[in-house]
Steps between C-alpha positions, in 0.01 A plus 500: 500500500212562266511387136283610205428320174611684169462398146818501265426718196740294284382136580165575681592269785421583860774552756525610859697790627552669838257792547801726582645457141168488312575831306844361384411142403344477147638175346483141648853400397826655363410322171184714462691813600752426234226457240346839605837675468545340153161627393573846635829505313329402175247773541749769595716414190188522282419837640844648430439471128198725508548858363 
């Protein structure tokens, strides 16, 4: 098995993922995934009020 290092866009920490799932792994923990989804929800709701 080969691993690669990635950097979480939420907390900027490095984490290892299997090379086979490199394209799918963006966040180091579920906590960071949750924060990203919250941020996306806030942005989407803001955009819905634009004319």
